[in-house]
N, C-alpha and C positions, 0 to 999 in steps of 0.2 A: 966397869969402870965408868961407864956413861953418867952414871949417877952420882959418882964422886965429883968430877971434874967439872961437868958443866950443868947437870942434870936433865931432863926431857924438857922438850920444849914445851911451853905452855900452849894452851888452845886458844886459838883468836875466838873471844866471844863477841867481837864488836857486831856481827849479825845479830847475836840473840838479844844483847842491849838494844839496838835500833827496833827491833821485833817488839820487845815489852814498852819501849818508849811510844810506838805506835798504836799497840792495846791502849795505854793510858789515855792518849789524846782522844782513841775513840770511845772510850768508857766516860770520859768529861763530856763530850760533844751528845752524847745518848743521855746522859744525865739532865744536862742542860735542856735538851729537847723534851725530853718527859716532864721537867719543872715547867717549862711553857705550856704544854698540853695540859699539864694539871691547873696552872693559873688561867688560862682559856677556860676551861671548864667551870672554873670555880664563879668566874665573870658571867658565864651565861646563865649559869643558874641562879646568879644574884640578881641577874636581870629579869630571869623568868619570874623569880619569887616577887620582885619588885613590881612587875607587870600586874599579877595577882593580887596581890595587896591593894595596890593603889587603883584598881580597877582599869589600867588601861587606858580607856580614853579620856579618863577624868581631868587630865593635864591640859586636854585641846579644849575643855568648854571654858566658856568666857564667864567670869565672876559677874561681868557688868551687866548682863541680862538676869531679868528675873528669875526665867525659866529656861536655863541653856540647853536641857534635853531636847524642848520643843524645837530647836533651830530658828531659822529665819522665817519671818512672815512671808507669805508668797506673794502677798500683792506689792511689796516692795520692790521685788524683781523686775528688772527690765523697765523701771518707771523712769 
């Protein structure tokens, strides 16, 4: 007769719902972390590729000199 009058009490699912919510938050955090790591790796690879193609030190050479690879004249130092 319990089923006819009041039925069986429903199980408390609040703990289960809270656990599911925590899992969703953890999954989202891990997804964002993986995306950030992938972005950092792509930036590092792009930087290495640019350094290889541009020669690395070419940006430090002055275009005002006739032969920038030769460096400064030694007789002008300390004068």
